[in-house]
C-alpha positions in Angstrom: 0.1 0.2 0.1 1.5 3.3 -1.2 -1.4 5.6 -1.1 -4.5 6.1 1.5 -6.7 8.9 2.1 -8.6 10.5 5.2 -12.2 11.3 5.6 -14.7 13.2 8.3 -18.1 12.3 8.0 -21.3 12.5 9.8 -21.5 15.0 12.9 -18.5 16.7 13.8 -16.3 16.1 17.5 -13.8 17.6 19.3 -10.8 15.7 18.9 -11.1 15.1 15.0 -8.7 17.5 13.8 -6.2 15.6 16.3 -7.1 12.0 14.7 -6.5 13.4 11.0 -3.1 14.9 12.2 -2.3 11.7 14.0 -3.0 9.9 10.4 -1.3 12.1 8.5 1.6 12.4 10.3 1.8 7.9 11.1 1.2 7.3 7.4 4.0 10.0 6.4 6.1 8.3 9.1 5.5 4.9 7.1 6.5 6.6 3.5 3.1 6.5 2.6 1.8 9.5 0.5 -1.4 10.8 2.5 -4.2 12.3 0.8 -7.5 14.2 2.4 -11.1 13.9 1.2 -13.0 16.9 1.9 -16.6 17.0 2.7 -16.4 13.4 3.8 -18.6 11.4 1.2 -20.1 14.3 -0.7 -16.5 15.3 -1.5 -14.9 11.9 -2.0 -18.0 11.5 -5.3 -16.3 15.2 -6.5 -13.2 14.3 -6.0 -12.3 17.0 -3.6 -9.3 15.2 -2.5 -6.0 16.9 -1.4 -2.7 15.6 -0.7 -1.3 16.2 2.5 1.9 17.0 3.6 3.4 17.0 7.7 2.9 21.2 7.6 -0.8 20.4 6.4 -1.9 19.6 9.5 0.2 22.1 11.8 -1.8 24.0 14.8 -4.9 21.8 14.4 -4.3 19.7 17.3 -6.5 22.2 19.4 -9.0 23.0 17.5 -12.5 21.8 17.7 -14.7 21.1 14.8 -13.1 19.4 11.6 -11.0 21.0 9.3 -11.8 18.3 6.5 -15.6 19.7 6.8 -18.6 17.1 7.0 -21.6 16.8 5.1 -24.3 14.1 4.7 -24.8 13.0 1.3 -27.7 11.5 -0.2 -25.7 10.5 -3.3 -23.7 8.0 -1.5 -26.8 6.2 -0.7 -26.9 5.1 -4.2 -25.3 2.6 -6.2 -24.6 5.4 -8.7 -22.5 7.9 -6.5 -20.4 5.0 -4.9 -19.5 4.2 -7.8 -18.4 7.7 -9.0 -16.5 7.9 -4.9 -14.8 4.9 -6.5 -13.5 6.1 -9.8 -12.2 8.9 -8.0 -9.9 7.2 -5.4 -8.8 5.1 -8.3 -7.9 8.5 -10.4 -5.7 9.2 -7.2 -4.6 5.7 -6.8 -5.6 5.8 -3.5 -5.6 2.2 -1.6 -7.1 2.5 1.7 -9.4 4.7 3.4 -9.3 5.9 7.2 -12.9 7.0 8.3 -13.4 8.8 11.1 -17.0 9.3 12.5 -19.9 7.4 14.1 -22.2 4.7 12.7 -23.5 6.1 9.5 -20.1 6.5 8.7 -18.8 2.8 9.1 -22.6 2.0 7.5 -21.5 3.4 4.5 -17.9 2.1 4.0 -18.9 -1.2 5.3 -21.4 -1.4 1.9 -18.1 0.8 0.2 -15.9 -1.9 0.9 -18.1 -5.1 -0.1 -19.0 -3.3 -3.4 -15.7 -1.8 -4.5 -13.2 -3.5 -1.8 -11.7 -0.7 -0.8 -9.8 -1.5 2.3 -11.1 1.0 5.0 -10.6 1.4 8.8 -12.5 3.5 11.2 -12.0 5.9 13.9 -15.0 6.3 16.5 -15.8 10.3 16.1 -18.8 11.6 18.2 -19.8 13.4 20.8 -22.4 10.0 22.1 -20.0 7.5 23.0 -22.9 4.7 21.7 -20.4 2.9 19.4 -19.9 -1.0 20.2 -16.3 -1.5 20.5 -14.7 1.0 22.0 -14.6 2.3 25.7 -14.8 6.2 24.6 -15.5 7.5 21.5 -13.6 11.1 20.1 -15.3 14.2 21.4 -17.3 12.6 24.3 -15.4 13.9 26.8 -15.1 17.2 25.6 -18.9 17.3 25.2 -19.3 16.5 28.5 -17.0 18.8 30.2 -19.0 21.4 28.1 -21.9 20.6 29.3 -20.3 20.0 32.8 -19.8 23.8 33.1 -23.3 24.6 32.1 -24.9 22.8 34.6 -22.8 24.2 37.0 -23.6 27.6 36.1 -27.3 26.4 36.3 -27.0 25.1 39.6 -25.8 28.7 41.0 -29.4 30.1 39.5 -31.1 27.2 40.5 -30.4 27.3 44.4 -30.8 31.3 44.7 -34.4 31.5 43.1 -35.2 27.8 45.0 -36.3 26.4 40.7 -36.3 23.2 39.4 -34.5 22.9 36.0 -34.8 20.5 33.3 -31.5 20.5 31.3 -31.5 19.2 27.8 -28.3 17.1 26.5 -27.2 15.6 23.5 -27.8 11.8 23.3 -30.5 10.9 20.7 -30.0 7.4 21.3 -27.7 6.9 24.2 -27.5 8.4 27.4 -24.0 8.6 28.1 -23.7 12.3 28.1 -26.6 12.3 30.2 -25.2 10.3 33.2 -22.0 11.5 33.5 -23.3 14.9 33.5 -25.7 13.8 36.0 -23.4 12.2 38.4 -20.3 15.3 37.9 -23.0 17.7 38.1 -24.8 16.3 41.4 -28.1 16.1 39.6 -31.0 15.1 41.2 -32.8 13.1 38.4 -31.3 12.1 35.0 -33.4 10.3 32.2 -31.9 8.4 29.6 -33.1 6.4 26.8 -31.7 3.1 28.3 -34.4 3.1 31.1 -37.8 3.7 31.5 -38.6 6.7 33.7 -42.3 7.6 33.9 -43.4 11.3 34.4 -45.1 9.8 37.8 -41.5 8.8 38.9 -40.3 12.4 37.7 -42.9 13.8 40.4 -42.8 11.3 43.1 -39.0 12.1 43.4 -39.1 15.7 43.0 -42.2 15.9 46.1 -39.7 13.5 47.8 -36.9 15.8 47.7 -38.2 19.0 48.1 -38.2 18.1 52.2 -34.6 17.9 51.8 -33.6 20.1 48.9 -35.0 23.6 47.7 -33.5 23.4 44.4 -33.3 20.8 41.8 -31.8 19.6 38.5 -33.1 17.0 36.1 -30.7 16.2 33.3 -32.8 14.8 30.2 -31.5 13.0 27.3 -32.8 14.6 23.9 -33.9 11.0 23.4 -35.7 10.2 26.0 -39.0 8.1 25.5 -40.6 10.8 27.5 -39.8 13.8 25.0 -37.5 16.4 24.9 -36.8 18.8 28.4 -39.4 21.6 27.8 -42.2 18.7 26.7 -41.3 17.0 30.0 -41.2 20.2 32.2 -44.6 20.8 30.8 -46.4 17.7 32.0 -44.4 17.6 35.4 -45.2 21.1 36.4 -48.8 20.1 36.0 -48.6 18.1 39.3 -47.2 21.0 41.0 -50.4 23.7 40.5 -51.0 24.4 43.8 -47.6 24.9 45.1 -45.7 27.9 44.6 -42.6 26.3 42.6 -40.9 28.4 39.6 -39.6 25.3 36.7 -37.3 26.0 34.2 -35.7 24.5 30.9 -32.5 25.1 29.3 -31.4 22.9 26.0 -27.8 22.9 25.6 -27.7 21.8 22.2 -25.1 22.0 19.5 -22.4 24.0 22.0 -21.5 20.6 23.5 -20.2 19.6 19.8 -17.7 22.4 19.3 -14.9 23.9 21.5 -11.4 22.9 22.2 -10.7 19.5 22.9 -9.6 18.0 26.2 -6.3 16.7 26.4 -8.5 12.9 26.5 -10.2 13.6 23.5 -6.8 15.2 22.0 -4.8 12.1 23.1 -8.0 9.2 22.1 -7.8 11.0 18.4 -4.1 10.8 18.0 -4.0 7.3 19.1 -6.9 6.1 16.9 -5.7 7.6 13.9 -2.0 5.7 14.4 -4.1 2.3 14.9 -6.2 3.1 11.9 -3.1 3.5 9.9 -0.9 1.0 11.4 -4.0 -1.8 10.8 -4.1 -0.8 7.1 -0.8 -1.4 7.2 -1.4 -5.0 8.5 -3.7 -5.8 6.3 -6.8 -5.2 8.5 -9.8 -3.5 6.5 -14.0 -3.5 7.1 -13.5 -2.7 10.7 -12.7 0.1 13.5 -9.5 0.8 15.8 -11.2 1.5 19.2 -9.3 1.5 22.9 -11.1 -0.9 25.5 -8.9 -1.4 28.6 -6.2 1.0 27.3 -5.5 -1.3 24.4 -6.3 -1.0 20.7 -8.7 -3.4 19.1 -10.0 -3.8 15.9 -13.8 -4.4 15.7 -15.5 -5.3 12.8 -18.1 -2.7 11.5 -20.8 -5.0 11.2 -20.4 -5.2 14.8 -20.2 -1.7 15.3 -23.2 -1.2 13.4 -25.5 -3.7 15.0 -24.7 -4.1 18.2 -25.6 -2.0 21.3 -23.2 -0.1 23.7 -25.2 -0.9 27.2 -24.7 1.9 29.9 -23.3 1.4 32.7 -25.5 0.0 35.8 -23.1 1.0 38.3 -23.4 4.5 36.8 -27.0 4.7 37.1 -27.3 3.2 40.7 -24.3 5.6 41.6 -26.2 8.5 40.4 -29.3 7.6 42.5 -27.7 6.9 45.4 -25.9 10.4 45.1 -28.9 12.4 44.7 -30.7 12.2 48.1 
């Protein structure tokens, strides 16, 4: 293998640039020609491909987002679009790919490999930490710390006015951000997609806590089955009509996706990038380079896509115990 290319796809996450930097410099270290593909699969189809040098990735380690840009690609969902992408790679002589992203990115890479045989190794880039085959995903630690900083500030005003705050964090299918923020931020309740918490449960808990606390914070993952934080707050509020209690909602939204990556995410991105390149050189393909128990592990894309990554039962128990 002489030429490889790296791209980022799907939602951006802090630490992606550290991963790109690592891929480029690890490739050059191993005497490879390394190319970048701008705008993910969409750029692959258009041929937006550039040769990279070591200096091409200078001063990006500390930056959030992705310097390679990202875009959704409806065209890549079609066989015709994937054929165009393959032809563009062939025209540049590219023999292997590093795909940085989540399960959508890996699904595309798996289909692309099955149809055209381009060896691909993935790096887990998503703030949700919901990919099977790695303890942590690139961007998760930064997202948690960003959300936690906001929750700390909300705690101050909640205490000052004896208010109940419902704080919505990202996590459409996963409660990882929510549970770590709840534990780290001292929340009284957490609502995540993995466990069912009814409105009655929330009301009962909040009324019980009134005996010992004048303010409370409920952290809600956006994908909770009861709905978003605003919807949940309205339903809970209806049970407190006779009481003089203020309810507020804060949706943190995309603030969690930006910002300078933490040291943990910079190191994780760097390790993942190196492991992906060296995995390609070892003949690995159609898999993701993850870190489990501080060791590099290669997991087939099929498992990354189809297997669930369960939320820690210990974390759920811990949050419940510490909230009393």
